[in-house]
VOPAGU-2260 file (C-alpha; in pm, 1 decimal, decimal comma):
REM VOPAGU-2260
SITE   aa  ch    i         X         Y         Z
SITE  MET   A    0    5631,4  -10851,0   17052,0
SITE  SER   A    1    5989,6  -10897,1   17172,4
SITE  PHE   A    2    6246,5  -10634,1   17249,2
SITE  PHE   A    3    6624,3  -10660,1   17244,5
SITE  LEU   A    4    6850,3  -10610,7   17546,3
SITE  ASP   A    5    7197,0  -10471,8   17474,6
SITE  THR   A    6    7504,4  -10460,8   17697,7
SITE  SER   A    7    7459,8  -10085,9   17744,6
SITE  GLY   A    8    7105,0  -10142,6   17869,8
SITE  ILE   A    9    7215,4  -10414,2   18112,2
SITE  ILE   A   10    7501,9  -10202,8   18245,9
SITE  ALA   A   11    7270,1   -9905,1   18295,0
SITE  LEU   A   12    7020,4  -10128,6   18471,7
SITE  ILE   A   13    7276,8  -10279,1   18710,3
SITE  GLU   A   14    7509,7   -9986,4   18782,7
SITE  SER   A   15    7323,2   -9734,1   18996,8
SITE  ASP   A   16    7582,7   -9465,1   18918,0
SITE  ASP   A   17    7532,4   -9502,8   18542,4
SITE  PRO   A   18    7379,0   -9182,3   18398,6
SITE  ASN   A   19    7107,0   -9390,9   18229,1
SITE  HIS   A   20    7021,1   -9600,1   18536,2
SITE  GLY   A   21    6689,2   -9428,8   18612,4
SITE  THR   A   22    6566,7   -9454,1   18255,5
SITE  ALA   A   23    6680,6   -9816,3   18223,4
SITE  SER   A   24    6511,5   -9912,5   18550,5
SITE  ARG   A   25    6180,4   -9751,1   18453,0
SITE  ILE   A   26    6181,1   -9915,8   18109,7
SITE  TRP   A   27    6282,8  -10253,5   18254,1
SITE  ASP   A   28    6010,2  -10245,8   18521,4
SITE  HIS   A   29    5748,5  -10154,1   18261,0
SITE  LEU   A   30    5865,9  -10430,5   18028,9
SITE  MET   A   31    5869,6  -10689,9   18305,5
SITE  ASP   A   32    5515,9  -10587,2   18408,8
SITE  SER   A   33    5398,5  -10626,8   18049,3
SITE  ARG   A   34    5566,5  -10970,4   18026,7
SITE  ARG   A   35    5725,6  -10896,6   17691,4
SITE  ALA   A   36    5985,8  -11140,4   17567,1
SITE  VAL   A   37    6343,1  -11021,3   17618,2
SITE  LEU   A   38    6589,5  -11131,0   17350,8
SITE  THR   A   39    6966,9  -11099,3   17359,5
SITE  THR   A   40    7262,6  -11295,2   17224,2
SITE  ASN   A   41    7543,8  -11495,6   17373,0
SITE  TYR   A   42    7775,8  -11221,5   17238,2
SITE  VAL   A   43    7596,3  -10965,3   17458,9
SITE  ILE   A   44    7618,1  -11203,4   17757,2
SITE  VAL   A   45    7994,6  -11243,8   17708,6
SITE  GLU   A   46    8050,5  -10868,9   17663,7
SITE  THR   A   47    7834,8  -10779,3   17964,0
SITE  THR   A   48    8001,0  -11036,9   18186,9
SITE  ALA   A   49    8345,7  -10907,1   18092,7
SITE  VAL   A   50    8250,0  -10543,2   18157,8
SITE  LEU   A   51    8080,0  -10616,9   18490,1
SITE  HIS   A   52    8365,2  -10839,1   18607,4
SITE  ALA   A   53    8626,5  -10575,2   18525,0
SITE  ARG   A   54    8431,1  -10283,6   18673,0
SITE  ARG   A   55    8243,8  -10433,9   18966,8
SITE  GLY   A   56    8374,3  -10781,1   19047,1
SITE  ILE   A   57    8232,4  -11129,2   19068,6
SITE  ALA   A   58    7944,9  -11044,6   19305,1
SITE  VAL   A   59    7789,1  -10822,6   19039,9
SITE  VAL   A   60    7844,5  -11089,8   18773,7
SITE  ARG   A   61    7664,4  -11333,6   19005,3
SITE  HIS   A   62    7375,4  -11084,9   19042,8
SITE  PHE   A   63    7351,1  -11053,7   18663,6
SITE  SER   A   64    7360,0  -11431,9   18629,4
SITE  THR   A   65    7090,9  -11500,9   18888,8
SITE  GLU   A   66    6859,5  -11199,0   18861,2
SITE  ILE   A   67    6860,2  -11089,6   18497,0
SITE  MET   A   68    6977,8  -11380,3   18283,2
SITE  PRO   A   69    6691,4  -11612,9   18385,6
SITE  VAL   A   70    6433,3  -11386,3   18216,3
SITE  LEU   A   71    6631,0  -11357,1   17892,5
SITE  ARG   A   72    6588,7  -11557,0   17575,5
SITE  VAL   A   73    6947,2  -11595,2   17455,2
SITE  GLU   A   74    7006,9  -11658,1   17087,9
SITE  TRP   A   75    7331,0  -11848,4   17028,9
SITE  ILE   A   76    7512,0  -11716,2   16725,8
SITE  GLY   A   77    7618,2  -11947,5   16447,6
SITE  PRO   A   78    7858,7  -11886,8   16163,1
SITE  ASP   A   79    7591,9  -11743,3   15932,3
SITE  VAL   A   80    7508,8  -11449,1   16162,2
SITE  HIS   A   81    7871,7  -11408,4   16267,3
SITE  ASP   A   82    7985,6  -11382,3   15904,6
SITE  VAL   A   83    7718,8  -11121,2   15820,5
SITE  ALA   A   84    7817,2  -10921,0   16130,1
SITE  LEU   A   85    8188,6  -10938,8   16054,5
SITE  ALA   A   86    8125,0  -10813,1   15700,6
SITE  ALA   A   87    7925,1  -10522,3   15848,8
SITE  VAL   A   88    8211,7  -10436,7   16086,7
SITE  ILE   A   89    8459,1  -10429,9   15799,7
SITE  ALA   A   90    8223,4  -10219,2   15587,1
SITE  GLY   A   91    8165,7   -9980,9   15879,0
SITE  GLY   A   92    8531,3   -9894,1   15909,0
SITE  ARG   A   93    8715,4   -9780,0   16216,2
SITE  ARG   A   94    8429,7   -9585,1   16375,9
SITE  GLY   A   95    8151,5   -9826,8   16292,4
SITE  PRO   A   96    7963,1  -10049,2   16534,7
SITE  SER   A   97    8137,8  -10336,9   16712,2
SITE  ILE   A   98    8091,8  -10697,8   16610,7
SITE  VAL   A   99    7864,0  -10743,2   16913,7
SITE  ASP   A  100    7643,4  -10457,9   16789,4
SITE  CYS   A  101    7644,1  -10590,5   16432,0
SITE  VAL   A  102    7543,8  -10935,3   16557,3
SITE  SER   A  103    7264,6  -10770,8   16758,4
SITE  PHE   A  104    7140,0  -10578,7   16453,4
SITE  GLU   A  105    7135,2  -10894,5   16240,8
SITE  VAL   A  106    6948,2  -11090,5   16509,1
SITE  MET   A  107    6700,9  -10804,4   16549,2
SITE  ARG   A  108    6649,5  -10788,6   16171,8
SITE  ARG   A  109    6591,0  -11162,4   16147,7
SITE  ASN   A  110    6346,3  -11153,6   16439,2
SITE  ARG   A  111    6171,7  -10834,5   16319,1
SITE  ILE   A  112    6254,5  -10651,1   16642,6
SITE  THR   A  113    6257,0  -10271,9   16624,1
SITE  GLU   A  114    6301,6  -10183,0   16991,3
SITE  ALA   A  115    6609,2  -10219,0   17208,2
SITE  LEU   A  116    6696,2  -10127,7   17562,9
SITE  ALA   A  117    7027,4   -9980,8   17453,7
SITE  PHE   A  118    7214,4   -9658,9   17521,0
SITE  ASP   A  119    7472,3   -9718,0   17249,6
SITE  ARG   A  120    7440,9   -9452,7   16976,8
SITE  HIS   A  121    7485,2   -9716,4   16708,1
SITE  PHE   A  122    7138,3   -9851,9   16791,3
SITE  THR   A  123    6963,2   -9518,7   16731,6
SITE  GLU   A  124    7181,1   -9450,5   16426,4
SITE  SER   A  125    7064,8   -9787,2   16291,1
SITE  GLY   A  126    6698,3   -9692,7   16340,3
SITE  TYR   A  127    6614,9   -9879,8   16661,7
SITE  SER   A  128    6411,0   -9716,5   16936,5
SITE  PHE   A  129    6346,9   -9763,1   17308,9
SITE  PRO   A  130    6081,6  -10019,3   17399,8
SITE  THR   A  131    5732,6   -9873,6   17444,3
């Protein structure tokens, strides 16, 4: 069974001063030991790269690229998923999930994934749990 990796999970894993770093590291180590498939999207990769670059610089982006990305299965988003996600953003209104989150939810739904390494409240509000 696969699990989904969100930007918030990646950031918590990489940034040692993130309040969720310990939890993310423990979950990640357990998941890597169990050899579960790790799914994410190119939208999450773009968002994560932008956040890491702005906060930490290119060395941390390089670390992400060489140490974490190689174990990920990245789903590239086409217009069908993008359109569904954009409709969900519009329906969600101003305080709803971002387009990156809505893309993630649609990919998770299509892949029957119920667990996500994510610290974004929109994941729990949408019924997703931490990987076990």
